[in-house]
N, C-alpha and C positions, 0 to 999 in steps of 0.2 A: 575413439574414432579420430581419424585424421581430420584436418580442416576441410579437405575436399569431401570426405565422406559425410561430415556434418552438414556441409552446404547442400549436398545431394539429398540427404535425408530431410533437411528443412524444406526444400522445394517440394518433396513428395508429401510431407505433412501438411504444408500449406494447400496443396492441391486437394488432399483428402478433406480439408476443412472448407473447401469451396473457394479458395483464394489461390488459384493457379498462378505461377510465375510465368508471364508471357514474354518477358525480355530475356535475352541470353545472359547468363551469369558468367561474368569473366573471371571472378575469383571469390573465394570464401575464406575468411580468416577468423580466428577466435583470439580472445584474450583470456588466458587461463590464470586465475587468481588463486593464491594460496588461502585467502580468507574472503568469503563473499558477504558475510554478515558483519554488522558493526560489532565492535568490542566495547562494552560499556565499562568505563573505569569505575572503581569504587567511589561512591559519593556523587555520581552523575546526577542523581535525583534532585539535589539542591539546585544545580544549574538548570535542569529541565523545568523545575517548578517555578523558578524566577522568570524564565522566558515564557512558559505557558501562562503564567499569571498576567504578564504584560500583554501577550497576544489576546487573551480573553477580554481585555478592555477595549479592543478595537471593534467598534460596532460593525456588525455584518460579516465579520471574519470567522470562519469555521475551520478548525484544523482537525484532521483525523488520519488514520492509516499509520503506516510505519514511520514516515517522515514527520507527519503532523503531531503524533503523540509519542514519538520516539519509543515505539514498541516493536518487539521482535515477533510479529504475528504472521499467520498464514494468510493466503489469499482470501479464503472464505471469511476470515475475521475482518479483513478490510472491506469486503463486500457487505458484511453485516453492518459495519459502521456506516457505510453509504446508505443502506436501506433505513437504518435507524435515523439518520439525518432527515430523510424524506418524511419519516413519521412525525417529526417535530413541527412540520408545517400544518397549520390549521386550514379550514375552508377558505379563509380570507388571504391565505398566503403569509401569515405572520408566524415567525419562528418562535417556538416555545423553548426558551433557554433553560428553564428549570427541568423540563423533560430531557433536554440534551445532557444536563449534568447527571441525571439518573442513568442515562445510557452510558455515560463515561464510567460510572461505577461498575456497570455490567462488563464493559470492555476490560476492566482490570482483572476479571475472572478468566479471561481467555488463556488457554493453554496451548503452546506451540506443539504441533504434531509433525514429527519428522517421518 
């Protein structure tokens, strides 16, 4: 599709989702990238592990999703991670870090679906 066609389609899709565009659209444009996903160099795990270990020492900080865990996951995986995080809170609102570590092991089993 051309940029104009994509802009028109996007407005139509938003309206179908209950989010109509009420202002006039003056212009639509795209950025077309040859590579949309990150390319992980061989050995990246050592760098990730060092940063992840450091981040895990920061009290109250929780990282997850593509950027937080440096994973090439689908959207439903990221949503699962968010739901898993909510399950780690007990009735008093205290976060169970050991349960979170168990969930992180589950996250490693995710398989990307194209």
